[in-house]
Chimera marker file (.cmm) of the C-alpha trace (Angstrom):
<marker_set name="trace">
<marker id="1" x="87.008" y="90.712" z="126.569" r="1" g="1" b="0" radius="0.5"/>
<marker id="2" x="83.519" y="89.338" z="126.464" r="1" g="1" b="0" radius="0.5"/>
<marker id="3" x="82.088" y="88.897" z="123.018" r="1" g="1" b="0" radius="0.5"/>
<marker id="4" x="79.443" y="91.525" z="122.536" r="1" g="1" b="0" radius="0.5"/>
<marker id="5" x="77.130" y="91.928" z="119.582" r="1" g="1" b="0" radius="0.5"/>
<marker id="6" x="79.078" y="95.056" z="118.631" r="1" g="1" b="0" radius="0.5"/>
<marker id="7" x="82.507" y="93.386" z="118.777" r="1" g="1" b="0" radius="0.5"/>
<marker id="8" x="81.312" y="90.428" z="116.693" r="1" g="1" b="0" radius="0.5"/>
<marker id="9" x="79.739" y="92.801" z="114.163" r="1" g="1" b="0" radius="0.5"/>
<marker id="10" x="82.983" y="94.789" z="113.909" r="1" g="1" b="0" radius="0.5"/>
<marker id="11" x="85.112" y="91.643" z="113.568" r="1" g="1" b="0" radius="0.5"/>
<marker id="12" x="82.793" y="90.246" z="110.874" r="1" g="1" b="0" radius="0.5"/>
<marker id="13" x="82.917" y="93.564" z="109.012" r="1" g="1" b="0" radius="0.5"/>
<marker id="14" x="86.742" y="93.674" z="108.974" r="1" g="1" b="0" radius="0.5"/>
<marker id="15" x="86.833" y="90.084" z="107.720" r="1" g="1" b="0" radius="0.5"/>
<marker id="16" x="84.196" y="90.752" z="105.080" r="1" g="1" b="0" radius="0.5"/>
<marker id="17" x="85.792" y="93.980" z="103.817" r="1" g="1" b="0" radius="0.5"/>
<marker id="18" x="89.056" y="92.092" z="103.321" r="1" g="1" b="0" radius="0.5"/>
<marker id="19" x="90.890" y="95.341" z="102.475" r="1" g="1" b="0" radius="0.5"/>
<marker id="20" x="92.950" y="96.720" z="105.384" r="1" g="1" b="0" radius="0.5"/>
<marker id="21" x="90.113" y="99.133" z="106.137" r="1" g="1" b="0" radius="0.5"/>
<marker id="22" x="90.570" y="102.211" z="108.285" r="1" g="1" b="0" radius="0.5"/>
<marker id="23" x="88.444" y="102.634" z="111.396" r="1" g="1" b="0" radius="0.5"/>
<marker id="24" x="86.380" y="105.208" z="109.504" r="1" g="1" b="0" radius="0.5"/>
<marker id="25" x="85.777" y="102.780" z="106.610" r="1" g="1" b="0" radius="0.5"/>
<marker id="26" x="84.678" y="100.071" z="109.056" r="1" g="1" b="0" radius="0.5"/>
<marker id="27" x="82.340" y="102.556" z="110.753" r="1" g="1" b="0" radius="0.5"/>
<marker id="28" x="80.908" y="103.713" z="107.394" r="1" g="1" b="0" radius="0.5"/>
<marker id="29" x="80.192" y="100.108" z="106.428" r="1" g="1" b="0" radius="0.5"/>
<marker id="30" x="78.551" y="99.204" z="109.737" r="1" g="1" b="0" radius="0.5"/>
<marker id="31" x="76.200" y="102.194" z="109.924" r="1" g="1" b="0" radius="0.5"/>
<marker id="32" x="74.602" y="101.089" z="106.643" r="1" g="1" b="0" radius="0.5"/>
<marker id="33" x="72.853" y="98.302" z="108.556" r="1" g="1" b="0" radius="0.5"/>
<marker id="34" x="73.304" y="99.413" z="112.184" r="1" g="1" b="0" radius="0.5"/>
<marker id="35" x="72.902" y="103.205" z="112.162" r="1" g="1" b="0" radius="0.5"/>
<marker id="36" x="72.783" y="103.490" z="115.956" r="1" g="1" b="0" radius="0.5"/>
<marker id="37" x="76.328" y="102.236" z="116.596" r="1" g="1" b="0" radius="0.5"/>
<marker id="38" x="78.660" y="104.993" z="117.694" r="1" g="1" b="0" radius="0.5"/>
<marker id="39" x="81.980" y="105.872" z="116.109" r="1" g="1" b="0" radius="0.5"/>
<marker id="40" x="83.614" y="105.492" z="119.535" r="1" g="1" b="0" radius="0.5"/>
<marker id="41" x="82.300" y="101.946" z="119.898" r="1" g="1" b="0" radius="0.5"/>
<marker id="42" x="83.783" y="100.992" z="116.532" r="1" g="1" b="0" radius="0.5"/>
<marker id="43" x="87.171" y="102.597" z="117.257" r="1" g="1" b="0" radius="0.5"/>
<marker id="44" x="87.374" y="101.146" z="120.775" r="1" g="1" b="0" radius="0.5"/>
<marker id="45" x="86.447" y="97.626" z="119.624" r="1" g="1" b="0" radius="0.5"/>
<marker id="46" x="88.858" y="97.703" z="116.680" r="1" g="1" b="0" radius="0.5"/>
<marker id="47" x="91.717" y="98.506" z="119.036" r="1" g="1" b="0" radius="0.5"/>
<marker id="48" x="90.583" y="95.888" z="121.539" r="1" g="1" b="0" radius="0.5"/>
<marker id="49" x="90.228" y="93.219" z="118.834" r="1" g="1" b="0" radius="0.5"/>
<marker id="50" x="93.744" y="93.997" z="117.599" r="1" g="1" b="0" radius="0.5"/>
<marker id="51" x="95.126" y="93.742" z="121.163" r="1" g="1" b="0" radius="0.5"/>
<marker id="52" x="93.481" y="90.315" z="121.455" r="1" g="1" b="0" radius="0.5"/>
<marker id="53" x="94.985" y="89.152" z="118.155" r="1" g="1" b="0" radius="0.5"/>
<marker id="54" x="91.640" y="88.745" z="116.380" r="1" g="1" b="0" radius="0.5"/>
<marker id="55" x="92.695" y="91.310" z="113.755" r="1" g="1" b="0" radius="0.5"/>
<marker id="56" x="95.977" y="93.089" z="113.037" r="1" g="1" b="0" radius="0.5"/>
<marker id="57" x="96.387" y="96.844" z="113.297" r="1" g="1" b="0" radius="0.5"/>
<marker id="58" x="98.676" y="98.025" z="110.503" r="1" g="1" b="0" radius="0.5"/>
<marker id="59" x="100.357" y="101.389" z="110.901" r="1" g="1" b="0" radius="0.5"/>
<marker id="60" x="100.447" y="102.966" z="107.464" r="1" g="1" b="0" radius="0.5"/>
<marker id="61" x="102.906" y="105.809" z="106.858" r="1" g="1" b="0" radius="0.5"/>
<marker id="62" x="101.123" y="108.950" z="105.704" r="1" g="1" b="0" radius="0.5"/>
<marker id="63" x="97.663" y="107.519" z="106.279" r="1" g="1" b="0" radius="0.5"/>
<marker id="64" x="95.181" y="106.204" z="108.785" r="1" g="1" b="0" radius="0.5"/>
<marker id="65" x="95.925" y="102.888" z="110.463" r="1" g="1" b="0" radius="0.5"/>
<marker id="66" x="94.407" y="99.921" z="108.671" r="1" g="1" b="0" radius="0.5"/>
<marker id="67" x="92.829" y="96.865" z="110.243" r="1" g="1" b="0" radius="0.5"/>
<marker id="68" x="93.727" y="93.579" z="108.621" r="1" g="1" b="0" radius="0.5"/>
<marker id="69" x="91.726" y="90.358" z="108.908" r="1" g="1" b="0" radius="0.5"/>
<marker id="70" x="94.928" y="88.374" z="108.297" r="1" g="1" b="0" radius="0.5"/>
<marker id="71" x="97.006" y="88.296" z="111.482" r="1" g="1" b="0" radius="0.5"/>
<marker id="72" x="99.961" y="86.265" z="110.235" r="1" g="1" b="0" radius="0.5"/>
<marker id="73" x="103.068" y="88.139" z="109.128" r="1" g="1" b="0" radius="0.5"/>
<marker id="74" x="102.939" y="89.127" z="105.462" r="1" g="1" b="0" radius="0.5"/>
<marker id="75" x="103.908" y="91.939" z="103.127" r="1" g="1" b="0" radius="0.5"/>
<marker id="76" x="101.795" y="94.676" z="101.600" r="1" g="1" b="0" radius="0.5"/>
<marker id="77" x="101.754" y="96.911" z="98.550" r="1" g="1" b="0" radius="0.5"/>
<marker id="78" x="100.263" y="100.407" z="98.341" r="1" g="1" b="0" radius="0.5"/>
<marker id="79" x="98.932" y="101.643" z="95.016" r="1" g="1" b="0" radius="0.5"/>
<marker id="80" x="100.661" y="104.901" z="94.082" r="1" g="1" b="0" radius="0.5"/>
<marker id="81" x="97.479" y="106.114" z="92.370" r="1" g="1" b="0" radius="0.5"/>
<marker id="82" x="94.539" y="105.250" z="94.625" r="1" g="1" b="0" radius="0.5"/>
<marker id="83" x="96.387" y="104.558" z="97.893" r="1" g="1" b="0" radius="0.5"/>
<marker id="84" x="94.700" y="101.196" z="98.534" r="1" g="1" b="0" radius="0.5"/>
<marker id="85" x="96.646" y="98.511" z="100.385" r="1" g="1" b="0" radius="0.5"/>
<marker id="86" x="96.945" y="94.956" z="99.073" r="1" g="1" b="0" radius="0.5"/>
<marker id="87" x="98.483" y="91.747" z="100.401" r="1" g="1" b="0" radius="0.5"/>
<marker id="88" x="101.572" y="90.570" z="98.506" r="1" g="1" b="0" radius="0.5"/>
<marker id="89" x="101.842" y="86.891" z="97.651" r="1" g="1" b="0" radius="0.5"/>
<marker id="90" x="105.364" y="85.932" z="98.704" r="1" g="1" b="0" radius="0.5"/>
<marker id="91" x="106.948" y="84.041" z="101.565" r="1" g="1" b="0" radius="0.5"/>
<marker id="92" x="107.525" y="86.111" z="104.682" r="1" g="1" b="0" radius="0.5"/>
<marker id="93" x="111.217" y="86.365" z="105.543" r="1" g="1" b="0" radius="0.5"/>
<marker id="94" x="111.299" y="85.840" z="109.301" r="1" g="1" b="0" radius="0.5"/>
<marker id="95" x="115.032" y="86.403" z="109.603" r="1" g="1" b="0" radius="0.5"/>
<marker id="96" x="115.206" y="89.634" z="107.595" r="1" g="1" b="0" radius="0.5"/>
<marker id="97" x="116.530" y="91.621" z="110.560" r="1" g="1" b="0" radius="0.5"/>
<marker id="98" x="119.574" y="89.345" z="110.695" r="1" g="1" b="0" radius="0.5"/>
<marker id="99" x="120.826" y="91.033" z="107.512" r="1" g="1" b="0" radius="0.5"/>
<marker id="100" x="120.980" y="94.486" z="109.122" r="1" g="1" b="0" radius="0.5"/>
<marker id="101" x="124.447" y="95.803" z="109.810" r="1" g="1" b="0" radius="0.5"/>
<marker id="102" x="124.078" y="98.124" z="112.784" r="1" g="1" b="0" radius="0.5"/>
<marker id="103" x="126.824" y="100.011" z="114.580" r="1" g="1" b="0" radius="0.5"/>
<marker id="104" x="124.589" y="102.308" z="116.640" r="1" g="1" b="0" radius="0.5"/>
<marker id="105" x="123.115" y="99.797" z="119.052" r="1" g="1" b="0" radius="0.5"/>
<marker id="106" x="119.549" y="99.453" z="117.789" r="1" g="1" b="0" radius="0.5"/>
<marker id="107" x="117.526" y="96.434" z="118.837" r="1" g="1" b="0" radius="0.5"/>
<marker id="108" x="115.516" y="95.495" z="115.747" r="1" g="1" b="0" radius="0.5"/>
<marker id="109" x="112.241" y="93.789" z="116.593" r="1" g="1" b="0" radius="0.5"/>
<marker id="110" x="110.691" y="93.262" z="113.168" r="1" g="1" b="0" radius="0.5"/>
<marker id="111" x="109.718" y="94.977" z="109.962" r="1" g="1" b="0" radius="0.5"/>
<marker id="112" x="106.689" y="96.263" z="108.113" r="1" g="1" b="0" radius="0.5"/>
<marker id="113" x="107.522" y="96.447" z="104.433" r="1" g="1" b="0" radius="0.5"/>
<marker id="114" x="105.146" y="98.133" z="102.029" r="1" g="1" b="0" radius="0.5"/>
<marker id="115" x="105.944" y="97.766" z="98.348" r="1" g="1" b="0" radius="0.5"/>
<marker id="116" x="104.897" y="100.428" z="95.852" r="1" g="1" b="0" radius="0.5"/>
<marker id="117" x="102.626" y="99.377" z="93.005" r="1" g="1" b="0" radius="0.5"/>
<marker id="118" x="99.943" y="100.466" z="90.574" r="1" g="1" b="0" radius="0.5"/>
<marker id="119" x="96.919" y="98.252" z="91.098" r="1" g="1" b="0" radius="0.5"/>
<marker id="120" x="95.082" y="96.593" z="88.183" r="1" g="1" b="0" radius="0.5"/>
<marker id="121" x="92.095" y="98.947" z="88.481" r="1" g="1" b="0" radius="0.5"/>
<marker id="122" x="94.321" y="102.039" z="88.242" r="1" g="1" b="0" radius="0.5"/>
<marker id="123" x="96.263" y="100.493" z="85.353" r="1" g="1" b="0" radius="0.5"/>
<marker id="124" x="92.993" y="99.914" z="83.491" r="1" g="1" b="0" radius="0.5"/>
<marker id="125" x="91.843" y="103.450" z="84.209" r="1" g="1" b="0" radius="0.5"/>
<marker id="126" x="95.118" y="104.892" z="82.862" r="1" g="1" b="0" radius="0.5"/>
<marker id="127" x="94.786" y="102.762" z="79.716" r="1" g="1" b="0" radius="0.5"/>
<marker id="128" x="91.264" y="104.068" z="79.072" r="1" g="1" b="0" radius="0.5"/>
<marker id="129" x="92.276" y="107.722" z="79.409" r="1" g="1" b="0" radius="0.5"/>
<link id1="1" id2="2" r="1" g="1" b="0" radius="0.2"/>
<link id1="2" id2="3" r="1" g="1" b="0" radius="0.2"/>
<link id1="3" id2="4" r="1" g="1" b="0" radius="0.2"/>
<link id1="4" id2="5" r="1" g="1" b="0" radius="0.2"/>
<link id1="5" id2="6" r="1" g="1" b="0" radius="0.2"/>
<link id1="6" id2="7" r="1" g="1" b="0" radius="0.2"/>
<link id1="7" id2="8" r="1" g="1" b="0" radius="0.2"/>
<link id1="8" id2="9" r="1" g="1" b="0" radius="0.2"/>
<link id1="9" id2="10" r="1" g="1" b="0" radius="0.2"/>
<link id1="10" id2="11" r="1" g="1" b="0" radius="0.2"/>
<link id1="11" id2="12" r="1" g="1" b="0" radius="0.2"/>
<link id1="12" id2="13" r="1" g="1" b="0" radius="0.2"/>
<link id1="13" id2="14" r="1" g="1" b="0" radius="0.2"/>
<link id1="14" id2="15" r="1" g="1" b="0" radius="0.2"/>
<link id1="15" id2="16" r="1" g="1" b="0" radius="0.2"/>
<link id1="16" id2="17" r="1" g="1" b="0" radius="0.2"/>
<link id1="17" id2="18" r="1" g="1" b="0" radius="0.2"/>
<link id1="18" id2="19" r="1" g="1" b="0" radius="0.2"/>
<link id1="19" id2="20" r="1" g="1" b="0" radius="0.2"/>
<link id1="20" id2="21" r="1" g="1" b="0" radius="0.2"/>
<link id1="21" id2="22" r="1" g="1" b="0" radius="0.2"/>
<link id1="22" id2="23" r="1" g="1" b="0" radius="0.2"/>
<link id1="23" id2="24" r="1" g="1" b="0" radius="0.2"/>
<link id1="24" id2="25" r="1" g="1" b="0" radius="0.2"/>
<link id1="25" id2="26" r="1" g="1" b="0" radius="0.2"/>
<link id1="26" id2="27" r="1" g="1" b="0" radius="0.2"/>
<link id1="27" id2="28" r="1" g="1" b="0" radius="0.2"/>
<link id1="28" id2="29" r="1" g="1" b="0" radius="0.2"/>
<link id1="29" id2="30" r="1" g="1" b="0" radius="0.2"/>
<link id1="30" id2="31" r="1" g="1" b="0" radius="0.2"/>
<link id1="31" id2="32" r="1" g="1" b="0" radius="0.2"/>
<link id1="32" id2="33" r="1" g="1" b="0" radius="0.2"/>
<link id1="33" id2="34" r="1" g="1" b="0" radius="0.2"/>
<link id1="34" id2="35" r="1" g="1" b="0" radius="0.2"/>
<link id1="35" id2="36" r="1" g="1" b="0" radius="0.2"/>
<link id1="36" id2="37" r="1" g="1" b="0" radius="0.2"/>
<link id1="37" id2="38" r="1" g="1" b="0" radius="0.2"/>
<link id1="38" id2="39" r="1" g="1" b="0" radius="0.2"/>
<link id1="39" id2="40" r="1" g="1" b="0" radius="0.2"/>
<link id1="40" id2="41" r="1" g="1" b="0" radius="0.2"/>
<link id1="41" id2="42" r="1" g="1" b="0" radius="0.2"/>
<link id1="42" id2="43" r="1" g="1" b="0" radius="0.2"/>
<link id1="43" id2="44" r="1" g="1" b="0" radius="0.2"/>
<link id1="44" id2="45" r="1" g="1" b="0" radius="0.2"/>
<link id1="45" id2="46" r="1" g="1" b="0" radius="0.2"/>
<link id1="46" id2="47" r="1" g="1" b="0" radius="0.2"/>
<link id1="47" id2="48" r="1" g="1" b="0" radius="0.2"/>
<link id1="48" id2="49" r="1" g="1" b="0" radius="0.2"/>
<link id1="49" id2="50" r="1" g="1" b="0" radius="0.2"/>
<link id1="50" id2="51" r="1" g="1" b="0" radius="0.2"/>
<link id1="51" id2="52" r="1" g="1" b="0" radius="0.2"/>
<link id1="52" id2="53" r="1" g="1" b="0" radius="0.2"/>
<link id1="53" id2="54" r="1" g="1" b="0" radius="0.2"/>
<link id1="54" id2="55" r="1" g="1" b="0" radius="0.2"/>
<link id1="55" id2="56" r="1" g="1" b="0" radius="0.2"/>
<link id1="56" id2="57" r="1" g="1" b="0" radius="0.2"/>
<link id1="57" id2="58" r="1" g="1" b="0" radius="0.2"/>
<link id1="58" id2="59" r="1" g="1" b="0" radius="0.2"/>
<link id1="59" id2="60" r="1" g="1" b="0" radius="0.2"/>
<link id1="60" id2="61" r="1" g="1" b="0" radius="0.2"/>
<link id1="61" id2="62" r="1" g="1" b="0" radius="0.2"/>
<link id1="62" id2="63" r="1" g="1" b="0" radius="0.2"/>
<link id1="63" id2="64" r="1" g="1" b="0" radius="0.2"/>
<link id1="64" id2="65" r="1" g="1" b="0" radius="0.2"/>
<link id1="65" id2="66" r="1" g="1" b="0" radius="0.2"/>
<link id1="66" id2="67" r="1" g="1" b="0" radius="0.2"/>
<link id1="67" id2="68" r="1" g="1" b="0" radius="0.2"/>
<link id1="68" id2="69" r="1" g="1" b="0" radius="0.2"/>
<link id1="69" id2="70" r="1" g="1" b="0" radius="0.2"/>
<link id1="70" id2="71" r="1" g="1" b="0" radius="0.2"/>
<link id1="71" id2="72" r="1" g="1" b="0" radius="0.2"/>
<link id1="72" id2="73" r="1" g="1" b="0" radius="0.2"/>
<link id1="73" id2="74" r="1" g="1" b="0" radius="0.2"/>
<link id1="74" id2="75" r="1" g="1" b="0" radius="0.2"/>
<link id1="75" id2="76" r="1" g="1" b="0" radius="0.2"/>
<link id1="76" id2="77" r="1" g="1" b="0" radius="0.2"/>
<link id1="77" id2="78" r="1" g="1" b="0" radius="0.2"/>
<link id1="78" id2="79" r="1" g="1" b="0" radius="0.2"/>
<link id1="79" id2="80" r="1" g="1" b="0" radius="0.2"/>
<link id1="80" id2="81" r="1" g="1" b="0" radius="0.2"/>
<link id1="81" id2="82" r="1" g="1" b="0" radius="0.2"/>
<link id1="82" id2="83" r="1" g="1" b="0" radius="0.2"/>
<link id1="83" id2="84" r="1" g="1" b="0" radius="0.2"/>
<link id1="84" id2="85" r="1" g="1" b="0" radius="0.2"/>
<link id1="85" id2="86" r="1" g="1" b="0" radius="0.2"/>
<link id1="86" id2="87" r="1" g="1" b="0" radius="0.2"/>
<link id1="87" id2="88" r="1" g="1" b="0" radius="0.2"/>
<link id1="88" id2="89" r="1" g="1" b="0" radius="0.2"/>
<link id1="89" id2="90" r="1" g="1" b="0" radius="0.2"/>
<link id1="90" id2="91" r="1" g="1" b="0" radius="0.2"/>
<link id1="91" id2="92" r="1" g="1" b="0" radius="0.2"/>
<link id1="92" id2="93" r="1" g="1" b="0" radius="0.2"/>
<link id1="93" id2="94" r="1" g="1" b="0" radius="0.2"/>
<link id1="94" id2="95" r="1" g="1" b="0" radius="0.2"/>
<link id1="95" id2="96" r="1" g="1" b="0" radius="0.2"/>
<link id1="96" id2="97" r="1" g="1" b="0" radius="0.2"/>
<link id1="97" id2="98" r="1" g="1" b="0" radius="0.2"/>
<link id1="98" id2="99" r="1" g="1" b="0" radius="0.2"/>
<link id1="99" id2="100" r="1" g="1" b="0" radius="0.2"/>
<link id1="100" id2="101" r="1" g="1" b="0" radius="0.2"/>
<link id1="101" id2="102" r="1" g="1" b="0" radius="0.2"/>
<link id1="102" id2="103" r="1" g="1" b="0" radius="0.2"/>
<link id1="103" id2="104" r="1" g="1" b="0" radius="0.2"/>
<link id1="104" id2="105" r="1" g="1" b="0" radius="0.2"/>
<link id1="105" id2="106" r="1" g="1" b="0" radius="0.2"/>
<link id1="106" id2="107" r="1" g="1" b="0" radius="0.2"/>
<link id1="107" id2="108" r="1" g="1" b="0" radius="0.2"/>
<link id1="108" id2="109" r="1" g="1" b="0" radius="0.2"/>
<link id1="109" id2="110" r="1" g="1" b="0" radius="0.2"/>
<link id1="110" id2="111" r="1" g="1" b="0" radius="0.2"/>
<link id1="111" id2="112" r="1" g="1" b="0" radius="0.2"/>
<link id1="112" id2="113" r="1" g="1" b="0" radius="0.2"/>
<link id1="113" id2="114" r="1" g="1" b="0" radius="0.2"/>
<link id1="114" id2="115" r="1" g="1" b="0" radius="0.2"/>
<link id1="115" id2="116" r="1" g="1" b="0" radius="0.2"/>
<link id1="116" id2="117" r="1" g="1" b="0" radius="0.2"/>
<link id1="117" id2="118" r="1" g="1" b="0" radius="0.2"/>
<link id1="118" id2="119" r="1" g="1" b="0" radius="0.2"/>
<link id1="119" id2="120" r="1" g="1" b="0" radius="0.2"/>
<link id1="120" id2="121" r="1" g="1" b="0" radius="0.2"/>
<link id1="121" id2="122" r="1" g="1" b="0" radius="0.2"/>
<link id1="122" id2="123" r="1" g="1" b="0" radius="0.2"/>
<link id1="123" id2="124" r="1" g="1" b="0" radius="0.2"/>
<link id1="124" id2="125" r="1" g="1" b="0" radius="0.2"/>
<link id1="125" id2="126" r="1" g="1" b="0" radius="0.2"/>
<link id1="126" id2="127" r="1" g="1" b="0" radius="0.2"/>
<link id1="127" id2="128" r="1" g="1" b="0" radius="0.2"/>
<link id1="128" id2="129" r="1" g="1" b="0" radius="0.2"/>
</marker_set>
C-alpha cells in the first residue's frame, strides 16, 4: 500500500484519538478539518491499515469494530455505563489457550478478553447524582 495523504491522516487520527474508535468516530473526527474526505475512503483505509499491521481492528461484541493504535496483544475493559473501551494494565498471558480443556476438537488460535468495569468518569457521575 502506498502511503497516501488520506491513509496518513487516518493513521494519525487513530493514534491521536487513542480510544479504540469506531470507523464512524474516526470519520467524524477527520471531517472537522478535512470535510471533503468520503466515508468510504476512511472505512477502506482503516481496514487496509489494520491488514498491514499499522493499527489493530478489534471486534467488539454487541458494537461496532474499534480501531486500536496499539497493535501488541493486550486486554481491554468495557464500561458498563458508557460503553467506552479502555486498555487494561496487566501482562498479556500468551499461553492462556494451553489451560483450555477441550474434548470436541477445537483448534484455539487466541483470545480477546474484555473485562467489565465502570470507568472513573461514570463513577464520578453516579456519585454526583
